[in-house]
Steps between C-alpha positions, in 0.01 A plus 500: 500500500840545346514862628377391844767227517774743393387741769515226763850392388620862505353550842677187630828610349464831687383339820770233530786744568289692744408180683863386513604843633229480764615154611859618527396800713303267735794259514735791582282603790501143639877483444559827686292360791713181497192293404709290267255212456230735365755699301612175324142428384457849354844520331448157342162613362648825365791315328286242332504735198829693547462678169221707654746665736760760422859368514591683822178381672562143380858506634387635840212250529727204426765615744243545778333170416831314526577677831150410634552131419843520662363653820227233527769235449355370173847470345404298183261774395745770602763338280255482209412870524858624543610278208236659280609843617869448438453325168365830356855641493718712724307658787489875568719621789207522738430126457851352550396357835287253296821324401568443868143383570519268201823351626345448844198320360717277284710403804184435702391262223836322512616631158848609611665519156234738371511692828876547452438664160227724642728608789776573248260725310394674819862554601574656162220749542552570872872522561455646846318192625751215539243237605473360147870414486479272806186320379637460148823343632307259722264392222791392283527206741258474796676180622670711770161519674400139447806295580418468874131420452544144631602631845143604595170328539201736448148409621167661412307538828160337521371792712495720185152591381342656193600838648846658508730401785845662529774665708539244782660594834585279795307586818532295817445139389299592196480701183354844428423577139295727278187387312187621330165475682154453359338719758316329783250785517351392169625808323774413253749788463726461198807679374423677178854427365393151399172433683659299784423519872694702752760336734548448874747349739437134600661276755556122512623417851651156431753442222473124553148503357618637169522233228674530168512326165781490241522808280691543181725806479363651184158354439270202537148417602543367853237748616264486205205517733566868569283739310707681242466877516712812462767549763450786744766756424507877535725806537642564843271753663227561240137411565238377256361837405803726459766536234862403561772764550875497434548353848273202445653172386373150423500252782283224645196659662373482852152603611257479788182307575302359787505124464711314756500150355510393138535129527844495659357322805165323564414741780585875546802542729478747787835658435423527131175667610711750696703574192182578313333710767787718610741519205292450189286785367271543201802629312831336405710296744811318382842357580595503866798431731520415870752556778673186612281470813183543291372791706519766229398498134588740224275472192398669177168684464358768280505853633200444727527589864263615764209442264642744245595408146779731379639567152812664360493839339438339162214286626672166570436301811853384592618212717641542849658292771317456833594332824293341781580312818330195644378472857314193623439388144353832392674732252507872593388784272740533209733797493688649209878479466669839498646487147164448326386766265174577321697574177668158454454138596679297767439126544631142516671517846766254626678515837855386565536217751590741781203722418730803466482545121186530291520434125217605267410591141414856398469718193605808700692769307874462462508128417638323200163462332178310560497364855822465702592317819577726796614441862419690819677455833335492843670773704394640832154345484409605146568418140772713334514658156494230232815426299491369145663152490695603188562391148609147591135437571296774333456573129292706259241225532309385810655344810242360744419252779824508709578233762810468722618169646693445825838503318455847355398404149229712339256345253284711264317486168589707196397543138793733434777236543566230243272205573278234357203734451265731690602525870797285597629443853857609585718503808801699618724497806460809718783697653559464875292810568222369280474819294696401194480192276763313309441358145147362443451142377207349313361192684444322167267206431290353644443776757470742206299445182402705197206635704479716817700349794510698819454516875749233615560412865780259593776416743862613487617192309198500267411146606124557480242773478196641324444738209223614267472469123249518220671228300276264309472242773236699683321658205533871432469598869767553755550195716718385788778244453730320738857406414770281654863487397630154428830589334774764511419860577689624192528347154833401360753786479582617155876541472695644209863387490730726309846387391745780415869549431651616833709778337291627211156423655389375159238217498628150424262314273481120474666452840435178691343518845452201733222575750527287811226465762631296795146446629394314185835325447489601137686716250353687203708607199420840354636729221495878481322671216639763261487757780685279746183428700328193639159523670399235754221459755631386838304328774457684829701432819788337304873551440653491150842507342578620151823394329586700190754354256631636169806424295771760550363604841542382858198315647293697750250361750250717690232401742142632522236440766124550500479450874364779723390712201208722586363542149441325174663740262753412230872507585815539300836331554813606315791258466822656360757278323864594501763401254808324648796730575869416499616531860791741525769472764519777750734773387741707710343795678168322564349485849229286656156641596315283752149530641207316653128473423260469797132527579360838591333396828735259680824540296513131415722403199329428169636228272448499123474877452615628162736795556585733214788749520508784244818699435386860449824590330443282191153347552624142521335261744577180692266247653531247780276302736515502883592187692342359819647781710355765265843626395627604162820650350625670184834598358491874429714781371570780751412853403143430374154534650301172518124427525390180667161334440358181659223288347297211634139387437239674715763723663627849440771744600598862474842386379826676589779709355876510570691815402856502379594633846356183652192672645190275517399158629536166329258338748152508353165421672215351297134550583185300428121542537419602855841654583528851642780719367613807687566811288783708646508878522129575449461797726227761538490844651353514854122440490506500118431233240640670186775316313833682542765497224723268699214258550413518128843363420432191707150460364639509150674172592159352578377622161792325336420181688133510393610542139753220536226264624186612308264252669609582859238658728600671826361651814670828590523501884579810697581505875552771764662512841284496813506875564162682450165325534423157349226648287719776370782263414263268317370788283850639442644161396203435272546837326872434458438155346245651263746776403763240420254298288393818325857581419571154356176520298620831352800313363279274286430209737136383493312587819341149511845359575533689829318527831575779745471422869604690809577304819566799724684391814348151508817314379794647694839336448625571851391580852426866428126494567293764675654596835847362424787756481707418189773688309416640157691236307278233654183691407639530146510119466121498532441779247539282194344415169478144369356311205333161534494272197138407444536328161805388314 
């Protein structure tokens, strides 16, 4: 018996490693097929006795197990597995992405301090990926995304079911959204990713029938009756039987089915029935957008058209955009959009309010990484070549679910920008042509949470709207939420006040500052720190005054306003303090230099402008302030060149210069946001747009101005005379404006600060339109280049 027992033990010792290896191989096959739920079961079995696996196999199995939990949105278990993996010591180079995944799961679980450490470790191993730096900085103090939480009321919608509901879109008087279906034919088709049903488009025709209940921003149990199950999530463009490729990226999934009513109404709705019969197929349908008259829809579907199911060269069934029109309540046969491709995915459409621009997400080649937001323009009856919206929106992560409101703000979701965890919702102001975006902002709590938040639709003032989230209120599924704004659009503005010595520019520590807010009839006493700084948070739509006092210096008071600010980003205010000077009597040989400061547009005098005169012979300077008539004067020595600078809050100027021969102007015009400044002597060769050397000299002045005011954004505007055709002039002026912007960019000015626009002959300054005989000098007045101040 002893011998038999020894043989059995020996056999078991030999069998255990073989069994573990077999389980890992089975798990790997399921993992490669994106069947993460089944892969999790097999990896967990194989890792019950990790010593039976070789170290390399154990490392790979744990990494894939953590990723599988992450993709099925089981973040607590994903955190557990990644923690076990990383606790074993430094990871090999091939596994450094696990630091990023670990950080993401920690953030999703609300553990921001630990997530910061994980992002720091990822940043140290992946220096080319700067994402970790932004997240790490945010997680030092997430209050920047929570301070305006009281401005919004968020409601969980009672129409939500045990299934996933997400990506709402306004349609007529109702709401179109995406949801899973159980299959009215009796055959339940499930997605192998996590054994959940496919999705279809659904329609609720009356928003008034939708009821909501209070929802906490980060958790709660207001919807405890929902069945808890894994959230439906999948790579963009992969199906349930094929492996992902380098183009595939994680995003909320969207699939097809046949059911037309899942409890959203007591009775099936005829128009919802039409959605099912003519738009929905047995494959994947997803987020949609509609023209403003409701007659045309653009929606997401798997590469399935004309009864044919197509795949890419590497066997992946990608996503495409389709369009259909409605006639007498019936949707036409869906047609593909021209920029679809079998080799990459295109989805999540959103139309601008004039229906001329289409925004969408795609993992097409040439992007920043993952999925990016692109825009296509409707030209001559067809959609043009898509343009990437740029780095102010797109990152190495995934940008998805775009939406554009009537004021030209684009909303989107991203896991590549610093946020509260998983997908966060962001917004950015679009350029006038809609093809560029300014700096993106995180919407913060309670619209965002540590879970996936995406698919927002709202008005231009963000007063109300809908979005989708898998936060804890609705269980682990995606659900629809309604929000209303009850407070300010932006949180308080963070302002850093810097007190410096006017001459040396050295910071002045322990300086007293009296902050006065006339609206609150109160004054707050502050002191600068060792770096001469004070940080305060100012209420929106208010005016403030800061009075800085310090022994041995003259007092200085400067105003600051948070009115009409279009963002919620931190600001900085510098207050220089000057030491008192002994006033010297004018000496013989001095002369008086007089001038006047006026507005750029209507030449009205400006009072209270600080004017600085610099003697270029010895570098000394004088200061004065303009009176009610905008005038100023200085006593100067003849025989020297002088530079003149004018300074006033929210205004700028190109300044002036007076030579020792007396050449130059002492009258200075100041510009503000919205002003248009003409640039002299920007000439082009006939029918050409190339920048000539003489024009480059003038454009260098614009470069200097952009460097002088580093937050100023401009529109470069080019005009022609009326000769030649209107179309030709429009193209020529556009090319000239682009050439000017390109030249300025080559001098180190960021492209995002400039917009090029050609106006052709549409804005003539005189009567010299088509058919009018004018001398050359009159035509020359119309051939001009201008800059418009967009932001200052």
